py3Dmol code that shows the C-alpha trace and the ligand (Angstrom):
import py3Dmol

protein = """\
ATOM      1  CA  MET A   1      73.930 -11.455  -2.715  1.00  0.00           C
ATOM      2  CA  PRO A   2      72.149 -10.729  -6.004  1.00  0.00           C
ATOM      3  CA  ASP A   3      68.409 -11.204  -5.866  1.00  0.00           C
ATOM      4  CA  LEU A   4      67.281 -14.637  -6.972  1.00  0.00           C
ATOM      5  CA  LEU A   5      64.227 -14.481  -9.159  1.00  0.00           C
ATOM      6  CA  VAL A   6      61.473 -17.007  -8.744  1.00  0.00           C
ATOM      7  CA  ARG A   7      58.261 -17.479 -10.659  1.00  0.00           C
ATOM      8  CA  VAL A   8      55.182 -17.128  -8.493  1.00  0.00           C
ATOM      9  CA  ASP A   9      51.697 -17.114 -10.034  1.00  0.00           C
ATOM     10  CA  GLY A  10      53.244 -16.541 -13.452  1.00  0.00           C
ATOM     11  CA  THR A  11      55.354 -13.542 -12.476  1.00  0.00           C
ATOM     12  CA  ALA A  12      59.091 -13.377 -11.846  1.00  0.00           C
ATOM     13  CA  VAL A  13      59.715 -11.832  -8.448  1.00  0.00           C
ATOM     14  CA  PRO A  14      62.768 -11.553  -6.203  1.00  0.00           C
ATOM     15  CA  LEU A  15      62.941 -14.458  -3.783  1.00  0.00           C
ATOM     16  CA  SER A  16      63.473 -11.931  -1.012  1.00  0.00           C
ATOM     17  CA  ASP A  17      59.920 -10.657  -1.628  1.00  0.00           C
ATOM     18  CA  CYS A  18      58.522 -14.113  -0.948  1.00  0.00           C
ATOM     19  CA  VAL A  19      57.581 -16.276   1.995  1.00  0.00           C
ATOM     20  CA  TRP A  20      56.959 -19.987   2.297  1.00  0.00           C
ATOM     21  CA  VAL A  21      53.624 -20.591   3.962  1.00  0.00           C
ATOM     22  CA  MET A  22      52.894 -23.932   5.558  1.00  0.00           C
ATOM     23  CA  PHE A  23      49.345 -25.214   5.338  1.00  0.00           C
ATOM     24  CA  ARG A  24      47.584 -27.901   7.330  1.00  0.00           C
ATOM     25  CA  PRO A  25      45.775 -30.646   5.403  1.00  0.00           C
ATOM     26  CA  CYS A  26      42.525 -28.746   6.050  1.00  0.00           C
ATOM     27  CA  GLY A  27      43.914 -25.709   4.238  1.00  0.00           C
ATOM     28  CA  CYS A  28      44.584 -23.482   7.224  1.00  0.00           C
ATOM     29  CA  PRO A  29      47.995 -21.795   7.342  1.00  0.00           C
ATOM     30  CA  CYS A  30      50.113 -22.787  10.314  1.00  0.00           C
ATOM     31  CA  GLY A  31      53.568 -21.365   9.717  1.00  0.00           C
ATOM     32  CA  VAL A  32      55.617 -18.990   7.647  1.00  0.00           C
ATOM     33  CA  LEU A  33      59.242 -18.755   6.614  1.00  0.00           C
ATOM     34  CA  THR A  34      60.913 -15.799   4.957  1.00  0.00           C
ATOM     35  CA  ALA A  35      62.255 -17.151   1.674  1.00  0.00           C
ATOM     36  CA  ALA A  36      65.446 -15.085   1.628  1.00  0.00           C
ATOM     37  CA  TYR A  37      67.221 -12.825   4.095  1.00  0.00           C
ATOM     38  CA  GLY A  38      70.832 -11.765   4.273  1.00  0.00           C
ATOM     39  CA  ASP A  39      72.921 -14.493   2.696  1.00  0.00           C
ATOM     40  CA  ILE A  40      70.291 -17.149   3.335  1.00  0.00           C
ATOM     41  CA  ALA A  41      67.962 -18.325   0.584  1.00  0.00           C
ATOM     42  CA  HIS A  42      65.340 -21.036   0.660  1.00  0.00           C
ATOM     43  CA  ALA A  43      64.672 -21.193  -3.053  1.00  0.00           C
ATOM     44  CA  THR A  44      63.148 -24.643  -3.306  1.00  0.00           C
ATOM     45  CA  GLU A  45      60.381 -26.394  -1.446  1.00  0.00           C
ATOM     46  CA  ALA A  46      62.890 -28.994  -0.249  1.00  0.00           C
ATOM     47  CA  GLN A  47      65.081 -26.295   1.266  1.00  0.00           C
ATOM     48  CA  ALA A  48      62.082 -24.737   2.974  1.00  0.00           C
ATOM     49  CA  TRP A  49      61.010 -28.097   4.419  1.00  0.00           C
ATOM     50  CA  HIS A  50      64.526 -28.526   5.726  1.00  0.00           C
ATOM     51  CA  GLU A  51      64.401 -25.145   7.421  1.00  0.00           C
ATOM     52  CA  PHE A  52      61.039 -25.863   9.065  1.00  0.00           C
ATOM     53  CA  PHE A  53      62.057 -29.360  10.131  1.00  0.00           C
ATOM     54  CA  PRO A  54      65.796 -30.092  10.308  1.00  0.00           C
ATOM     55  CA  THR A  55      65.430 -33.838  10.670  1.00  0.00           C
ATOM     56  CA  LYS A  56      64.293 -36.220   7.962  1.00  0.00           C
ATOM     57  CA  ARG A  57      62.074 -37.984  10.494  1.00  0.00           C
ATOM     58  CA  GLU A  58      60.122 -34.810  11.235  1.00  0.00           C
ATOM     59  CA  ARG A  59      59.828 -33.879   7.580  1.00  0.00           C
ATOM     60  CA  GLU A  60      58.500 -37.298   6.644  1.00  0.00           C
ATOM     61  CA  LYS A  61      56.096 -37.279   9.560  1.00  0.00           C
ATOM     62  CA  TYR A  62      54.567 -33.923   8.659  1.00  0.00           C
ATOM     63  CA  GLN A  63      54.552 -34.662   4.939  1.00  0.00           C
ATOM     64  CA  ARG A  64      52.697 -37.888   5.713  1.00  0.00           C
ATOM     65  CA  GLN A  65      50.186 -35.851   7.707  1.00  0.00           C
ATOM     66  CA  GLY A  66      49.540 -33.833   4.577  1.00  0.00           C
ATOM     67  CA  LEU A  67      51.152 -30.540   5.440  1.00  0.00           C
ATOM     68  CA  ARG A  68      52.239 -28.613   2.380  1.00  0.00           C
ATOM     69  CA  LEU A  69      54.265 -25.533   1.556  1.00  0.00           C
ATOM     70  CA  GLU A  70      53.430 -22.781  -0.863  1.00  0.00           C
ATOM     71  CA  LEU A  71      55.682 -19.955  -2.016  1.00  0.00           C
ATOM     72  CA  MET A  72      53.887 -16.652  -2.297  1.00  0.00           C
ATOM     73  CA  VAL A  73      54.803 -13.007  -2.512  1.00  0.00           C
ATOM     74  CA  PHE A  74      54.814 -11.127   0.742  1.00  0.00           C
ATOM     75  CA  ASP A  75      51.991  -8.807  -0.363  1.00  0.00           C
ATOM     76  CA  ARG A  76      49.702 -11.761  -0.913  1.00  0.00           C
ATOM     77  CA  TYR A  77      50.728 -13.259   2.410  1.00  0.00           C
ATOM     78  CA  ARG A  78      49.802  -9.989   4.114  1.00  0.00           C
ATOM     79  CA  ARG A  79      46.416  -9.911   2.364  1.00  0.00           C
ATOM     80  CA  GLU A  80      45.369 -13.531   2.607  1.00  0.00           C
ATOM     81  CA  ILE A  81      47.107 -15.270   5.456  1.00  0.00           C
ATOM     82  CA  ASP A  82      46.210 -14.851   9.086  1.00  0.00           C
ATOM     83  CA  LEU A  83      48.292 -17.143  11.247  1.00  0.00           C
ATOM     84  CA  ALA A  84      46.492 -15.917  14.343  1.00  0.00           C
ATOM     85  CA  ALA A  85      43.149 -17.202  13.055  1.00  0.00           C
ATOM     86  CA  LYS A  86      42.003 -20.329  14.797  1.00  0.00           C
ATOM     87  CA  CYS A  87      41.612 -23.446  12.693  1.00  0.00           C
ATOM     88  CA  PRO A  88      37.870 -24.156  12.546  1.00  0.00           C
ATOM     89  CA  HIS A  89      38.363 -27.713  11.320  1.00  0.00           C
ATOM     90  CA  GLY A  90      38.772 -29.427  14.653  1.00  0.00           C
ATOM     91  CA  LYS A  91      41.771 -30.581  16.543  1.00  0.00           C
ATOM     92  CA  SER A  92      44.842 -31.088  14.395  1.00  0.00           C
ATOM     93  CA  ALA A  93      47.715 -33.372  15.218  1.00  0.00           C
ATOM     94  CA  THR A  94      50.071 -30.523  14.441  1.00  0.00           C
ATOM     95  CA  THR A  95      49.929 -27.636  16.858  1.00  0.00           C
ATOM     96  CA  GLN A  96      51.330 -24.190  16.320  1.00  0.00           C
ATOM     97  CA  GLN A  97      53.628 -24.769  19.272  1.00  0.00           C
ATOM     98  CA  THR A  98      55.372 -27.747  17.697  1.00  0.00           C
ATOM     99  CA  LEU A  99      55.833 -25.814  14.460  1.00  0.00           C
ATOM    100  CA  ASP A 100      57.243 -22.801  16.271  1.00  0.00           C
ATOM    101  CA  ALA A 101      59.619 -24.991  18.213  1.00  0.00           C
ATOM    102  CA  ALA A 102      60.759 -26.797  15.092  1.00  0.00           C
ATOM    103  CA  ALA A 103      61.087 -23.684  12.988  1.00  0.00           C
ATOM    104  CA  GLY A 104      63.438 -21.879  15.320  1.00  0.00           C
ATOM    105  CA  GLY A 105      64.172 -18.193  15.290  1.00  0.00           C
ATOM    106  CA  GLN A 106      63.842 -17.330  11.621  1.00  0.00           C
ATOM    107  CA  ALA A 107      60.323 -18.540  11.046  1.00  0.00           C
ATOM    108  CA  GLY A 108      57.046 -17.362  12.435  1.00  0.00           C
ATOM    109  CA  GLY A 109      55.720 -13.922  13.130  1.00  0.00           C
ATOM    110  CA  ASP A 110      56.068 -11.086  10.703  1.00  0.00           C
ATOM    111  CA  PRO A 111      58.837 -11.702   8.159  1.00  0.00           C
ATOM    112  CA  SER A 112      59.230  -8.042   7.146  1.00  0.00           C
TER     113      SER A 112
END
"""
ligand_1 = """\
1
ZN
Zn 41.705 -25.818 9.478
"""
view = py3Dmol.view(width=600, height=400)
view.addModel(protein, "pdb")
view.setStyle({"model": 0}, {"cartoon": {"style": "trace"}})
view.addModel(ligand_1, "xyz")
view.setStyle({"model": 1}, {"stick": {}})
view.zoomTo()
view.show()
């Protein structure tokens, strides 16, 4: 598959160098999805939402809660995002466990 180029922070980069990071409403990251691997590409935010949460009901629920997705290059993810850090903003309705369960095998952990 030829590399899809996406524009991130004003620069065109291969989609395969990017990850979708999911943020809680408080701003803490709570999940990550490799944007492209093999023949799979999640080029749009809608596609990434669908990969995190296969059902419309889940997507609408989490979008209502204020979760958001941001596409960023892998280097920036490595520098800035620490999924192991504990959210200091109090108890969230969305736990890491529910995200991991919903995201399945391709999301979470180190996407290298
Ligand atoms: Zn937080």
